LUMFIDREN-738410 format. One line per field, with one value per residue (C-alpha): residue in one letter; chain; residue number from 0; y, z, x negated. Coordinates in steps of 0.02 Angstrom, whole numbers, plus 50000, padded with zeros to 5 digits. Each point is the difference from the previous one (the first is absolute). Last residue first. Layout:
! residues N
roba = c(a	...) $
dolum = c(A	...) $
rodo = c(NUM	...) $
y = c(Y	...) $
z = c(Z	...) $
x = c(X	...) $
! end
This chain:
! residues 726
roba = c(t	d	d	d	e	e	d	s	s	a	p	g	g	t	p	c	c	l	g	e	s	g	d	e	r	i	c	f	l	l	t	e	a	t	t	v	e	h	p	v	i	g	h	f	e	r	l	d	a	a	p	f	w	a	k	e	s	d	e	i	v	h	y	g	l	m	r	c	i	c	v	a	p	i	w	l	v	s	v	l	i	l	v	a	i	l	v	l	g	w	v	p	w	e	h	r	e	t	v	g	k	e	a	v	w	a	q	y	g	s	g	e	l	v	i	q	l	i	s	a	t	l	i	s	l	m	a	l	p	s	l	y	k	w	c	i	l	w	y	l	h	p	r	s	g	t	m	l	e	i	d	d	a	f	r	k	l	g	y	v	y	a	v	a	i	c	e	f	f	a	i	i	l	l	p	f	n	g	s	f	n	d	f	l	v	f	v	y	s	g	a	g	h	s	f	g	m	s	i	v	c	c	i	l	c	l	v	g	t	l	v	e	k	r	l	n	p	f	l	k	m	d	v	i	s	t	v	v	g	e	l	t	g	f	q	s	d	i	g	l	t	f	l	m	l	f	f	l	v	s	w	f	q	a	g	p	f	q	n	i	a	e	t	f	i	i	f	a	l	g	t	g	a	a	s	s	d	l	e	k	q	l	d	c	e	p	l	d	p	l	a	t	t	l	a	a	a	t	t	g	v	a	t	g	i	g	a	r	a	a	a	s	a	e	e	w	a	a	q	t	a	n	r	l	e	l	c	k	e	y	s	m	t	a	k	f	g	i	v	s	f	v	v	i	g	a	f	m	s	t	f	c	n	t	l	s	v	m	i	a	d	r	s	c	n	n	n	v	p	n	y	s	s	f	a	i	l	g	g	f	a	l	g	l	s	f	f	i	q	t	g	a	e	l	w	v	v	p	d	s	l	t	h	w	k	p	t	f	l	h	r	l	g	d	t	c	g	k	l	t	i	g	r	f	f	f	i	i	l	v	i	y	p	f	t	a	t	v	y	v	v	k	g	s	s	a	i	g	k	i	m	c	m	y	v	l	i	w	a	i	v	l	a	i	g	i	k	w	n	f	a	t	p	s	n	i	d	e	s	v	m	l	t	t	r	y	w	f	y	q	t	p	t	s	t	v	c	e	p	e	l	i	y	s	g	n	p	f	f	r	q	p	c	e	a	w	p	l	q	s	q	f	s	q	a	f	y	f	l	c	w	a	i	i	t	n	y	y	l	a	v	n	f	s	v	v	a	s	a	i	g	i	g	g	l	r	p	s	v	q	n	w	v	g	i	a	g	k	r	l	r	q	g	i	a	l	e	l	y	f	i	p	i	g	e	i	c	l	m	i	f	y	p	i	l	f	a	g	g	g	n	k	q	a	l	y	p	f	r	w	v	n	g	l	g	v	a	y	g	i	t	a	l	l	f	t	l	k	s	d	w	s	e	r	e	e	e	g	g	e	p	k	f	r	d	r	d	d	t	s	g	a	l	k	s	t	s	t	v	k	g	i	k	t	n	n	g	p	s	t	d	d	f	a	a	n	t	a	g	y	n	y	s	l	s	t	s	g	n	e	v	v	l	r	g	r	m	e	k	m	e	l	r	d	l	s	r	q	p	n	l	d	r	s	s	q	r	r	v	l	h	a	t	n	a	m) $
dolum = c(A	A	A	A	A	A	A	A	A	A	A	A	A	A	A	A	A	A	A	A	A	A	A	A	A	A	A	A	A	A	A	A	A	A	A	A	A	A	A	A	A	A	A	A	A	A	A	A	A	A	A	A	A	A	A	A	A	A	A	A	A	A	A	A	A	A	A	A	A	A	A	A	A	A	A	A	A	A	A	A	A	A	A	A	A	A	A	A	A	A	A	A	A	A	A	A	A	A	A	A	A	A	A	A	A	A	A	A	A	A	A	A	A	A	A	A	A	A	A	A	A	A	A	A	A	A	A	A	A	A	A	A	A	A	A	A	A	A	A	A	A	A	A	A	A	A	A	A	A	A	A	A	A	A	A	A	A	A	A	A	A	A	A	A	A	A	A	A	A	A	A	A	A	A	A	A	A	A	A	A	A	A	A	A	A	A	A	A	A	A	A	A	A	A	A	A	A	A	A	A	A	A	A	A	A	A	A	A	A	A	A	A	A	A	A	A	A	A	A	A	A	A	A	A	A	A	A	A	A	A	A	A	A	A	A	A	A	A	A	A	A	A	A	A	A	A	A	A	A	A	A	A	A	A	A	A	A	A	A	A	A	A	A	A	A	A	A	A	A	A	A	A	A	A	A	A	A	A	A	A	A	A	A	A	A	A	A	A	A	A	A	A	A	A	A	A	A	A	A	A	A	A	A	A	A	A	A	A	A	A	A	A	A	A	A	A	A	A	A	A	A	A	A	A	A	A	A	A	A	A	A	A	A	A	A	A	A	A	A	A	A	A	A	A	A	A	A	A	A	A	A	A	A	A	A	A	A	A	A	A	A	A	A	A	A	A	A	A	A	A	A	A	A	A	A	A	A	A	A	A	A	A	A	A	A	A	A	A	A	A	A	A	A	A	A	A	A	A	A	A	A	A	A	A	A	A	A	A	A	A	A	A	A	A	A	A	A	A	A	A	A	A	A	A	A	A	A	A	A	A	A	A	A	A	A	A	A	A	A	A	A	A	A	A	A	A	A	A	A	A	A	A	A	A	A	A	A	A	A	A	A	A	A	A	A	A	A	A	A	A	A	A	A	A	A	A	A	A	A	A	A	A	A	A	A	A	A	A	A	A	A	A	A	A	A	A	A	A	A	A	A	A	A	A	A	A	A	A	A	A	A	A	A	A	A	A	A	A	A	A	A	A	A	A	A	A	A	A	A	A	A	A	A	A	A	A	A	A	A	A	A	A	A	A	A	A	A	A	A	A	A	A	A	A	A	A	A	A	A	A	A	A	A	A	A	A	A	A	A	A	A	A	A	A	A	A	A	A	A	A	A	A	A	A	A	A	A	A	A	A	A	A	A	A	A	A	A	A	A	A	A	A	A	A	A	A	A	A	A	A	A	A	A	A	A	A	A	A	A	A	A	A	A	A	A	A	A	A	A	A	A	A	A	A	A	A	A	A	A	A	A	A	A	A	A	A	A	A	A	A	A	A	A	A	A	A	A	A	A	A	A	A	A	A	A	A	A	A	A	A	A	A	A	A	A	A	A	A	A	A	A	A	A	A	A	A	A	A	A	A	A	A	A	A	A	A	A	A	A	A	A	A	A	A	A	A	A	A	A	A	A	A	A	A	A	A	A	A	A	A	A	A	A	A	A	A) $
rodo = c(725	724	723	722	721	720	719	718	717	716	715	714	713	712	711	710	709	708	707	706	705	704	703	702	701	700	699	698	697	696	695	694	693	692	691	690	689	688	687	686	685	684	683	682	681	680	679	678	677	676	675	674	673	672	671	670	669	668	667	666	665	664	663	662	661	660	659	658	657	656	655	654	653	652	651	650	649	648	647	646	645	644	643	642	641	640	639	638	637	636	635	634	633	632	631	630	629	628	627	626	625	624	623	622	621	620	619	618	617	616	615	614	613	612	611	610	609	608	607	606	605	604	603	602	601	600	599	598	597	596	595	594	593	592	591	590	589	588	587	586	585	584	583	582	581	580	579	578	577	576	575	574	573	572	571	570	569	568	567	566	565	564	563	562	561	560	559	558	557	556	555	554	553	552	551	550	549	548	547	546	545	544	543	542	541	540	539	538	537	536	535	534	533	532	531	530	529	528	527	526	525	524	523	522	521	520	519	518	517	516	515	514	513	512	511	510	509	508	507	506	505	504	503	502	501	500	499	498	497	496	495	494	493	492	491	490	489	488	487	486	485	484	483	482	481	480	479	478	477	476	475	474	473	472	471	470	469	468	467	466	465	464	463	462	461	460	459	458	457	456	455	454	453	452	451	450	449	448	447	446	445	444	443	442	441	440	439	438	437	436	435	434	433	432	431	430	429	428	427	426	425	424	423	422	421	420	419	418	417	416	415	414	413	412	411	410	409	408	407	406	405	404	403	402	401	400	399	398	397	396	395	394	393	392	391	390	389	388	387	386	385	384	383	382	381	380	379	378	377	376	375	374	373	372	371	370	369	368	367	366	365	364	363	362	361	360	359	358	357	356	355	354	353	352	351	350	349	348	347	346	345	344	343	342	341	340	339	338	337	336	335	334	333	332	331	330	329	328	327	326	325	324	323	322	321	320	319	318	317	316	315	314	313	312	311	310	309	308	307	306	305	304	303	302	301	300	299	298	297	296	295	294	293	292	291	290	289	288	287	286	285	284	283	282	281	280	279	278	277	276	275	274	273	272	271	270	269	268	267	266	265	264	263	262	261	260	259	258	257	256	255	254	253	252	251	250	249	248	247	246	245	244	243	242	241	240	239	238	237	236	235	234	233	232	231	230	229	228	227	226	225	224	223	222	221	220	219	218	217	216	215	214	213	212	211	210	209	208	207	206	205	204	203	202	201	200	199	198	197	196	195	194	193	192	191	190	189	188	187	186	185	184	183	182	181	180	179	178	177	176	175	174	173	172	171	170	169	168	167	166	165	164	163	162	161	160	159	158	157	156	155	154	153	152	151	150	149	148	147	146	145	144	143	142	141	140	139	138	137	136	135	134	133	132	131	130	129	128	127	126	125	124	123	122	121	120	119	118	117	116	115	114	113	112	111	110	109	108	107	106	105	104	103	102	101	100	99	98	97	96	95	94	93	92	91	90	89	88	87	86	85	84	83	82	81	80	79	78	77	76	75	74	73	72	71	70	69	68	67	66	65	64	63	62	61	60	59	58	57	56	55	54	53	52	51	50	49	48	47	46	45	44	43	42	41	40	39	38	37	36	35	34	33	32	31	30	29	28	27	26	25	24	23	22	21	20	19	18	17	16	15	14	13	12	11	10	9	8	7	6	5	4	3	2	1	0) $
y = c(45652	49891	49891	50150	50081	49842	49996	50182	49971	50070	50135	49974	49887	49829	50003	49877	49995	50136	50072	50149	50044	50180	49962	50055	49874	50022	49863	50088	50035	49976	50073	50144	50039	50000	50127	49975	50154	50094	50067	50192	50108	50183	50010	50058	49898	49838	50046	50032	49839	49898	50064	49860	49945	49823	49871	49940	49810	49974	49836	49922	49816	49950	49811	49937	49867	50110	50141	49891	49946	50181	50058	49860	50026	50182	49981	49877	50146	50084	49863	49901	50120	50038	49818	49934	50121	49950	49816	50044	50090	49850	49893	50117	50130	49981	50108	50126	50083	50177	50080	50052	49837	49953	50079	49904	50089	49893	50036	49909	49852	49942	49873	50038	49884	49989	50182	50058	49887	50075	50176	49959	49931	50149	50125	49912	49992	50183	50048	49890	50073	50176	49968	49910	50065	50152	50048	49985	50105	50132	50009	50023	50168	50025	50095	50182	50090	49946	49905	49950	49955	49896	49908	49963	49937	49881	49936	49979	49909	49878	49970	49819	49986	50169	50065	49838	49935	50162	49989	49816	50042	50140	49875	49872	50131	50065	49825	49959	50158	50057	49884	49916	50106	50133	49875	49890	50153	50057	49826	50022	50172	49925	49871	50106	50063	50136	49928	49891	50161	50021	49890	50120	50155	49921	49958	50176	50079	49896	50046	50185	49994	49916	50131	50140	49916	49989	49825	49963	49923	49885	49886	50133	49937	50182	50037	49849	50042	50182	49951	49878	50111	50147	49902	49993	50178	50071	49892	50080	50166	49937	49935	50152	50112	49893	49986	50191	50018	49878	50105	50170	49949	49918	50155	50111	49880	49990	50185	49983	49840	49848	49909	50027	49878	49864	50035	49973	49832	49927	50048	50051	49890	49848	50022	49975	49979	50003	50099	49892	50031	50178	49941	49866	50132	50107	49857	50003	49831	50018	49955	49840	50031	49976	49875	50014	50141	49962	49817	50049	50115	49855	49993	49939	50174	50129	50082	50182	50049	49879	50101	49862	49999	50188	49988	49860	50096	50153	49895	49915	50166	50071	49847	50013	50189	49977	49865	50097	50157	49900	49921	50172	50060	49853	50020	50186	49964	49865	50115	50142	49883	49934	50180	50033	49826	50034	50168	49940	49843	50106	50098	49840	49929	50164	49992	49832	50054	50162	49899	49886	50146	50097	49852	49935	50173	50037	49840	50032	50161	50020	49984	49885	50118	49913	49900	49834	50054	49983	49829	49932	50068	49921	49829	49927	49947	50132	50102	50095	49948	49818	49978	50110	49913	49826	50046	50068	49850	49877	50099	49996	49815	49965	50051	50061	50180	49978	50012	50185	50054	50180	50124	50068	49944	49987	50169	50073	49931	50057	50172	50014	49971	50158	50068	50149	49892	49919	50157	50066	49830	49979	50161	49945	49829	50085	50109	49852	49896	50143	50007	49837	49994	50183	50023	49816	50040	50092	49853	49884	50095	50011	49844	49897	50098	49903	49973	50120	49962	49814	50010	50102	49875	49858	50084	50037	49818	49946	50118	49926	49824	50059	50058	49851	49872	49840	49882	49889	49901	49852	49909	50150	50005	50073	50123	50185	50132	50094	50179	49982	49839	49989	50184	50074	49869	50028	50189	49984	49882	49813	49925	50158	49991	49817	50041	50140	50128	49966	50046	50007	50036	49840	49926	50012	50125	49969	50161	50042	50011	50171	50093	49886	50093	50167	50125	50139	49889	50054	49861	49865	50053	49989	49831	49933	50080	49925	49828	50020	50050	49844	49897	50082	49902	49834	49991	50113	49871	49862	50111	50058	49820	49952	50147	49959	49817	50053	50108	49861	49880	50097	49923	49881	50144	50080	50179	50044	49885	50074	50176	49960	49908	50132	50146	50078	50139	49886	50115	50091	49836	49923	50151	50019	49814	49991	50154	49928	49835	50087	50116	49861	49853	50041	50178	49983	49836	50091	50141	49883	49890	50154	50084	49853	50054	50154	49891	49820	49898	50032	50189	50011	49871	50092	50169	49925	49916	50129	50161	49945	49846	50111	50067	50095	49912	50046	50177	50023	49938	50110	50151	49971	49979	50157	50099	49947	50075	49957	49818	49911	49890	49911	50075	49881	49949	50045	50173	50086	49931	50110	50054	50126	50130	50046	50138	49873	49928	50128	50027	49911	50037	49875	49832	49918	49829	49952	49813	49913	49813	49899	49947	50155	50146	50125	50186	50043	49886	49827	49922	49818	49935	49848	49951	49981	50120	50131	50123	50053	49939	50095	50075	50114	49966	50056	50115	49947	50065	50137	49979	50165	50088	50179	50103	49894	50027	50189	50003	49886	50112	50156	49918	49943	50176	50073	49867	50014	50141	49899	49847	49968	49985	49958	49880	49913	49979	49927	49882	49945	49968	49895	49900	49953	50019	49837) $
z = c(51117	50142	50014	49992	50144	50104	49971	50044	50166	50034	50128	50116	49990	50066	50178	50107	50071	49901	49916	49995	49963	50025	50108	50155	49972	49932	50070	49930	50152	50144	49914	49924	50170	50083	49876	49864	49988	49838	49917	49993	49886	49964	49863	49863	50066	50000	49833	49923	50070	49942	49822	49930	49820	49990	49928	49821	50000	49919	49906	50055	49966	50052	50003	50138	50072	50151	49882	49903	50161	50059	49830	49995	50182	49968	49816	50049	50072	49837	49873	50144	50037	49823	49948	50143	49955	49816	50050	50104	49850	49888	50122	50001	50138	50098	49957	50112	49929	49938	49972	49857	50012	49816	49970	50134	50026	50076	50172	50025	50097	50149	50135	50173	50106	49889	49948	50180	50054	49866	50053	50184	49965	49895	50124	50144	49905	49958	50182	50063	49873	50054	50188	50017	49915	49906	50132	50144	49904	49967	50185	50049	49915	49841	50026	49951	49872	49854	49887	50128	50129	49869	49961	50183	50024	49853	50070	50172	49929	49897	49813	50020	50147	50013	49822	49904	50118	49982	49811	50010	50080	49873	49858	50078	50028	49823	49923	50096	49950	49834	49857	50098	50024	49867	49872	50025	50001	49834	49928	50046	49917	49844	49979	49872	49916	50035	50150	49887	49913	50151	49917	49853	50110	50122	49857	49930	50172	50023	49826	50034	50170	49921	49863	50128	50103	49854	49949	49995	50174	49973	50151	50095	50167	50052	49841	50021	50184	49958	49865	50109	50155	49886	49932	50169	50046	49838	50015	50169	49909	49870	50120	50107	49846	49911	50154	50014	49816	50031	50141	49920	49835	50094	50106	49846	49909	50150	49990	50140	50091	49988	49871	50112	50126	49868	49945	50179	50020	49828	49929	50157	50133	49887	49939	50174	50145	50006	50099	50036	50187	49979	49905	50132	50136	49907	49989	49881	49951	49844	50020	49924	49958	50129	49935	50136	49944	49817	50028	50090	49857	49879	49855	49826	49927	50128	50109	49956	50127	50114	50156	50065	49836	50007	50176	49949	49849	50108	50131	49867	49920	50171	50038	49835	50020	50178	49949	49849	50104	50136	49872	49928	50177	50031	49832	50033	50175	49939	49866	50125	50125	49859	49964	50182	50001	49860	50066	50179	49939	49889	50155	50093	49856	49981	50186	49970	49851	50082	50154	49893	49902	50157	50097	49856	49952	50179	50003	49827	50050	49842	50025	49850	49888	49929	49838	50093	50098	49846	49953	50177	50007	49833	50048	50016	50181	50076	49900	50150	49963	49985	50174	50092	49918	50039	50182	50021	49908	50115	50155	49950	49957	50176	50072	50179	49941	49917	50170	50008	49863	49981	49906	49869	49831	50040	50086	49848	49882	50109	50017	49810	49986	49902	49920	50066	50077	49830	49899	50123	50001	49811	49976	50130	49916	49831	50064	50088	49841	49903	50113	49961	49813	49968	50086	49962	49816	50033	50087	49865	49873	50087	50100	49843	49839	49911	50160	49969	49815	50039	50121	49875	49861	50116	50039	49817	49954	50144	49945	49825	50070	50116	49851	49892	50118	49908	49976	50141	50124	50073	50129	50118	50016	49923	49893	50037	49866	50125	49965	49920	50082	50175	50040	49899	50068	50179	49985	49919	50138	50006	49931	49900	49923	49952	49925	49888	49997	49866	49819	49858	49822	49924	49987	50190	50100	50169	50101	50116	50189	50076	50085	49938	49836	50090	49910	49895	49976	50073	50131	49869	49977	50188	50008	49866	50081	50169	49921	49920	50168	50076	49860	50044	50162	49906	49921	50128	50134	49906	49965	50181	50058	49884	50059	50183	49971	49912	50150	50125	49887	50038	50173	49969	49936	50172	50045	49831	49907	50104	49941	49819	49974	50089	49905	50049	50109	50142	50146	49921	49950	50171	50090	49895	50010	50188	50034	49900	50092	50170	49948	49946	50115	50186	49996	49853	50072	50160	49897	49907	50152	50090	49847	49977	50158	49907	49882	50061	49857	49853	50018	50010	49864	49876	50039	49981	49832	49875	50039	50086	49888	49846	50046	50130	50012	49827	50005	50174	49938	49845	50101	50130	49867	49907	50162	50041	49837	49822	50047	49957	49862	50045	49967	49916	50137	50042	49925	50112	50119	50081	50180	50024	50127	50136	50012	50003	49838	49909	49825	49936	50129	49971	50062	49910	49927	49932	50004	49927	50014	50090	50138	50102	50051	50107	49999	49887	50032	49928	50169	49954	50003	49888	50089	50162	50141	49977	50142	50088	50003	50095	49955	49867	49825	49934	49858	49907	49835	50018	49990	49974	50122	49950	50022	50141	50096	49979	50068	50144	50045	49994	50108	50126	50014	50032	50131	50104	50110	50030	50062	50170	49972	49814	50011	50156	49917	49845	50105	50101	49840	49931	50161	49988	50168	50090) $
x = c(49594	50062	49846	49885	50092	49986	49813	49983	50082	50172	50026	50146	50149	50051	49935	50100	50175	50088	49847	49886	49821	49945	49847	50095	50136	50175	50111	50155	50110	49878	49848	50098	50076	49830	49937	49869	49890	50020	49844	49995	50104	49966	50131	49881	49854	50098	50078	49830	49928	50151	49999	50110	49987	50068	49883	50013	49993	50169	50014	50163	50033	49824	49979	49884	50115	50037	50042	50120	50086	50022	50060	50131	50057	50051	50046	50136	50101	50049	50033	50076	50142	50054	49975	50108	50139	49986	50018	50154	50073	49964	50099	50148	50021	50161	50148	50089	50153	50024	50170	50113	50097	49999	49830	49907	49833	49863	49924	49836	49935	49900	50034	50065	49892	49846	50012	50014	49858	49887	50045	49972	49827	49948	50069	49911	49835	50017	50030	49858	49879	50052	49991	49834	49843	50062	50127	49876	49874	50131	50043	49818	50003	49901	49835	49991	49891	50109	49881	49867	50131	50091	49838	49965	50179	49976	49834	50076	50151	49896	49991	50050	50121	50087	49980	50024	50135	50098	49987	50046	50167	50028	49977	50118	50136	49976	50013	50160	50096	49930	50047	50139	50156	49972	49940	50154	50114	49925	50028	50184	50002	49922	50138	50090	49842	49873	49906	49892	49951	49886	49869	49978	49995	49877	49881	50016	49972	49841	49937	50032	49913	49848	49996	50010	49863	49879	49950	49814	49993	50149	49997	49903	50069	50024	50099	50113	50033	50036	50125	50097	50014	50038	50148	50085	49954	50069	50157	50036	49988	50126	50130	50035	49993	50131	50110	50000	50043	50140	50073	49977	50081	50145	50026	50011	50116	50118	50041	50129	49953	50115	49896	49848	50076	50016	49822	49941	50087	49963	49828	49908	50078	50016	49820	49932	50119	50189	50127	50153	49988	50064	50154	50031	49992	50126	50126	50148	50073	50107	50183	50068	50182	50138	50127	50135	50115	49978	50045	50160	50048	49990	49879	50041	50000	49943	50133	50018	50132	50094	49963	49890	49908	49973	49933	49884	49938	49965	49913	49895	49954	49952	49892	49909	49975	49937	49877	49940	49975	49912	49884	49960	49962	49883	49913	49972	49938	49881	49928	49977	49917	49890	49945	49955	49928	49876	49940	49977	49911	49887	49950	49961	49899	49907	49962	49918	49895	49945	49949	49892	49925	49952	49932	49894	49937	49945	49899	49926	49913	49895	49811	49971	50094	50154	50008	49990	50154	50111	49932	50019	50177	50043	49930	50174	49970	50116	50125	50068	50180	49947	49929	50122	50149	49931	49969	50176	50074	49913	50046	50183	49989	49937	50171	49983	49992	50170	50087	49956	50119	49947	50111	49880	50068	50186	49996	49912	50133	50145	49920	49992	50188	50039	49844	49903	49863	49972	49971	49871	49915	50014	49901	49871	49986	49976	49858	49923	50006	49915	49847	49910	50043	49959	49832	49975	49974	49838	49918	50067	49894	49830	50045	49977	49992	50138	50100	50145	50007	49994	50147	50101	49964	50051	50166	50035	49971	50112	50140	49990	50019	50139	50101	49947	50075	49951	50146	50058	49897	50095	49893	49993	50189	50158	49905	49973	50007	49890	50057	50172	50059	49926	49974	50144	50121	49943	50021	50172	50061	50040	50161	50036	49826	50023	50170	49932	50141	50129	50017	50123	49947	50070	49825	49974	49897	49917	49980	49856	50027	49970	49857	49860	49979	49980	50108	49924	49848	49833	49997	49973	49818	49968	50088	49881	49848	50046	50017	49828	49925	50075	49921	49834	50002	50013	49829	49916	50040	49909	49848	49992	50009	49857	49894	50030	49954	49840	49956	50030	49903	49842	49998	49854	49895	50022	50042	49927	50120	50142	49962	49959	50163	50106	49927	49835	49932	49939	50039	50147	50082	49968	50073	50157	50036	49975	50106	50146	49973	50008	50146	50119	49968	49996	50066	50120	50064	50045	50077	50119	50034	50070	50077	50119	50092	50060	50102	49998	49931	50118	50007	49811	49967	50112	49923	49823	50033	50062	49909	49839	49992	49992	49831	49901	49832	49935	50070	49928	49831	50002	50058	49864	49866	50053	50004	49822	49943	49952	49984	49840	49933	49840	49829	49880	49882	49822	49999	50124	50128	50134	50024	50139	49949	50123	50131	50140	49934	49897	49939	49848	49865	49865	49944	49859	49972	49830	50020	49850	50020	50129	49882	50028	49892	50095	49963	50143	50148	50015	50034	50022	50176	49985	49842	50098	49955	50133	50019	49841	49821	49869	49831	50066	49939	49832	49952	49843	50054	50130	50188	50088	50117	49956	50158	50068	49838	50009	50177	49951	49853	50107	50133	49871	49929	50172	50040	49839	50064	50160	49906	50078	50187	50014	49854	50067	50168	49917	49894	50150	50098	49857	49995	50184	50086	50037) $
! end
């Protein structure tokens, strides 16, 4: 059924052309003098938000929140449209300098290290090109819908995550607190990666890369040998585990404090603070560099990679589809998990970023554009990474063949000499020489390609080993680790912004300036993150990486969908989006928000728990004698820490709800959201939406605006109910 507002606009453009110039003059004059006058009356119909928390505070509407003299004015343009901003009635919220700044900040937040060092590994592990099928299906039913939801709700309510979900329902305020706690936990360990990148970046300026060859061990008599542990493993592994991490034998045996990484962490936190000191006013300028530089480096590496020997083998290994993997539920699980975490959903950062947008920003287009940019960046990074890995595998394979051929040739020569009675070794018969074939190395190109690692192993071991073989390796090393640094730090901005914005909106420290609050938060994080700067710190890092964000974020995003679809109301949410963007969200998005996305997250959560129960959970510990890593189970205190990391986040959701039901207010935030509904309605030429048959059948939306699955559960709340909840 065609939208009535669209029909009206088409009718106007077709039949009312002579009136258009006059209408434009009247609208221009109205925008210039939108001031509330005593005795002004509201429109005769209700539209959009009906809950007290979503009162229309636009000019011309009297609300029960006191004198609100908001106006809409022309403050720059967004897609050639006016940007509505509050005046007088509400202290003006920070805003982005431009639409480009917001897009770069959001892309920089969403595009992170996981795009470079996790997606390529998952693709080649889970069926190559076939992996793209579950990847894009999960993007459509889980990734983009939740991304769209968070951008829209943040722009509508103009608060951080805590303020947003508290206004949706005071009993759901725990969702925002949970997001802030998860963001804090993730920020603790995420900056450790930035510190590692800074350390490698500084080491890249040496005349010879320190991970190119094994170091020498000297003896008192002046003799020396190559470090045995390095010879057993590889120079890149030795530099990573011994020089950089100073790794201990297990998580229960922390060695001395790693002052190199400790200093790098301090520098990393100082850089983060300097970039965030003025909020989005400073970080918004930094993203012009941090969001664009990784693409420049990826393009440079792309043209370098496709000229390398063996690049086609790497790309063939990455994209050759293995269709039988589609029947494996683990493949779908990992596709959904990668989509979820690569987009940065449920952290609160997206809600914080969108809350600084103009109220009439086109958030639907932003969600689709940024999500697709993120996914295609992952694919492009996969091409770059596996072209280089193909080169590294080919070089290792050819070196193995040379060693094998040389060993076999030496044996044949020695055997021939022995048979001729020449140069027989002492104590060894000629017959023994002719039969004792030495162990020949096993050379397998496919095995070399399969050995590509994920995460830190890919970046700091596999890729650095490939860079060692480049001419001018120092230049490529500087570029690579500077790219990783910029990828990480703008994601760190978004993560911390979700925490800072929530604290500011809650007014926990009303007399503390935002730059001071940000500095205190960075200082606290810096002190706590020193726990990652000792021998067992890398194992603690793995624990945080595996458990501080995965289960809590899935649970938070699940409740976000429940809050919008079953508490706030789909019709109400669709009305608000239509007011903000001028077009109503497609029925597909409503289906995702109410059914598909919650079901996908619930499935991923259940499958992840079952996988851990069946396979167990542990970490890879470095065994110095063997030069390899071995799986160890988490100790008891590690399991307790895992439980604490998960529960300290998700327990806020039921705790706040229970406290609210008992009359105790955990969150005190009674300030209503500024939303000029009447102005937006008039600006876009929107008329009330008529409930369609499809909406009634799919969502049980009734003509009076109430909705429910089997019985009415939404709709306008009575004044008594509102008073009980406030």
